[in-house]
N, C-alpha and C positions, 0 to 999 in steps of 0.2 A: 574741581571738587573743593568744597568749602573746608576750612580748617576747624570751624566750630559749628555745633548744632544745638538747637534749643531742646529743652526737656520734652516738649510735645513731639518733636521730630524723632528723638531717640525712642520715646515710648511707642510711637507708631511703627518705627523700623524694626524693633525687637519684640514687639508685643509684650512689653514690660510696663506695668503701671507706674505712674509717677511716684507713688508711695514707695514702691520697691527701689526705684532709683535714688530717692532721698535716703532710704535705709542703707543702701550701699555707700552713700556718701557719709552717713553717720559712722559706719564701720571703718571709714578711712580707705576703702577700696577705690572708690571714685573720688576725684578731686576737681569738680568743674569750677571754672572761673566765673566771675559775675560781670555782666555788662553794666552800663551806666544806670540802668533801671533795676539793678540787682537780680536780673533774670539769670538763671544758670546757663552756662555755655559749656558744652562737652567737646573736648578736643579729640583728635584722632587717637591719642594715647588712651583716652577713656574708652573709645570705641574698641580698641584692641583688647582692653581689659574686659569689656562687656562680652566680646567674642569668647574669651576664656571662661568667663563666668557661666555663660550659656552652655558651653561644652561640658564643664565640670558639673553643673547642676543636672544635666542629662544623665550623668554617671552617679547621681545621688550624693554628691559631695555637699557637706554642710557649708554654710557661709563662713564659719570659723576656720574650716579646713582650707577653703578657697583663699581667705585673707592670709593665712599662714603661708600658703604656697606663693601667693603673689608678692608677699613681703620679702621672700628669698627664693626667687625663681632661678633654679639651676638644673642642669640635666640630671644630677644626682637626686635632687629633690623631686623632679618629675618622675623619675624611675621609682623612687620610694613611695610616693603617693599613689602611683598606679599599681604597684605591687600590693599595697595595703587594700586598695579597692578590689583588686583581683581576689585577694583572700576573703574579703567580705562577700563578694559575689558568689564564691564557691560555697561559703556557709549558707547564704540565702538560697542557693540552688538546691543544696541538700535539704533545707527546710521545706522547699516546694515539693521535692520528691517525696518527703515523708507525708506532707499534706495530701498529695495526690494518692498515695497509698491508702491513707485513712479514708478518703472520699471513695476510692474504689472498693474498699472493704464494706463501707456502708451501702453502696449501690448493690453489691452482691448480696448482702444480708437482706435488704429490702426486696430485691427480686425473688430471693428464695422464700421470704415470708409471704409475699403475694401469692405464691403458687402452693402454699400449704393448704391441704384440705382439712378443714376443722371437723370436730365431732368424732374423731377416731381415737380410741384408747390404745396406746402402745407402751412398750417398756424400753427405756433408755438406760444405758450404763455409763456412769461418769466416774472420773477420778475425784479426789477431794477438791472442793472449791472453796477458796478463802474469800471471806466477805467482810466489808465494813458495814455497820448497822446503826440505825437510830430506832429506839423503841418508843412506841406511843400508841394510844388507842386512836385509830383513824377511821372516821365515818364519812368523810367528804373528800372529793377529789382535790379541792383546794388545800386541805391539810396534807395530803400526800405530796403535792407540789412543793409546799413549804418545807416539809421534812427532807425531800430530795435536795433542795437548795442548801439546806443546813448541812446535810451529809456531804455534799459537794464542797462546801466551804471548809469543812473540817478535814477533808482528805484530798485537797486540791492537788497536792504533789503526786499522789498515787493515781489520779484520774487523768490520763494522757489526752483523751478525747471524749468529751461528754456525749457527743452524738452517737458514738459507737459503744457507749457504756451499757453493760447488761444490768438492768434495774429490776429488782424483785420486791415482793412484799409478802410477809407471812399472814395468811388468813386466820381469822378467829374461828376455829373449827366449832367452838361452842355455839357461836351465833349462827354459823352456817347450818348446823344440824337442826337448829330451831327454825330454819327457813328464812333467816335474816341475812341478806346479801350485802356485799360491799363493806365489810367490817374487817379491819386489819389490826395486827398487833405490832408490826414493825416494818420498816422499809430498809432495803440493803442494796449494795452494789457488789457484784461478783468481780473480784480483781483478776486481771489477766496475767499476773506474774506471782511467783512465790515471794512471800515477804514475811517478816516477823511482826509487822504492824497490821494486825487484823483483829476483828471483834468476834467473828463467828466462823465456823467451818461447816459447810454442807458435806457430810461424810461421803466417801466413795461408796459406790454400790448401785443397785438397780432402783430406778424411779419410774413410777407410772406417770404417763404424760397424756394430757388432753388439751387440745387447742380449741379456742372459740373466738369468734369475731363479734365486734360490736362493743357496747358499753359493759359495765361490770355488774349490772343490776340482777343478773340471773346466775351468778357464779355458785350460789347454793344449789341450784338444780344440777349444774355440771359436776359439782363435788359429789352429790348423791349418786350420780351415774358411776363415778369412779369408785365410790365406796361399795356400791352393789357389785361392781365387777370384781373388786378385791374379795368380797365375801364368796362369790361364785367360784373364784379361782383358788380359794383357801390361802390367799396371801396374808401376811401379817404387816400391819402398818408400823413403820419404824421411825416416824417423824411427823411433824406438823405439815399440813399442806401449804404450799406457797405458789404465788404467781410470778411469772417472768413476762416482761412487756416487750414483745417483738416489734410491734408497731403501736405507737401511742401518740400523745399530743406533741411529741418532739418532731413527728413526721407528718401528721395530718390533723386537721380539725374536724374531719368527717368521722363521727364515731363508728359508723358501719365499716370503716376501713381498719379500725383497731384490731390487732391480733394479739391474744394473750394465751400463754401456756400455763396450765396448772400442773404442778409436779407434786408427787407424794413418794417418799422413800418407802420401799417395801422389801420384805424378805419372804422366801418361799416356805 
């Protein structure tokens, strides 16, 4: 067995690029000697350190942690650094469990939404729902997307996962009753927790619900159906109509797959 190896040999043996080996040298972790032609020669001690570097990098140790450890390698330091890594891994595992839960919730929500039969008028009862809101006259989808991003930036700490966030928009009932579709007065997020930091409250009570698929160009027709139903049932409208986006461009670019719910608060 040789006592010294060239950088090309070490690079091939460990699958580490020469630039990385030079970086380890600049950090003072590796200290290759030079031959008469000033080529780097790595000793068996350097190889031993490279073995440790590879093992610790697989555990996601940073190079600064590795240097600190190699500068003072004792059993106590080994135990300490492994315990710290163990704690970090437990934290990362918990984060992965939370992410898996969020993804599972989104999968369940999309599966449920796919199976909803549109075109039916029903009544739903809700507790109060707290919202954060951006008000603006919205006539284009791009304006809606911009306001959603603005709202997300303003309330980033309250929005734990945007993919699962319930997004809604208040319709301009004045325009809709004139037969003008796709006009909105505000966009909002329904918060999933009680908080003192909110802009608007959807009151507890009964809401007329109507689902439709596709783009938003015919929502004035759907609203008229709901208003006719309200008149036939002698209900009283107690709030402005709004839409909730169950499936939208966060999930698909195929407009025929969009699923939107219109809700109107009513009293008997």
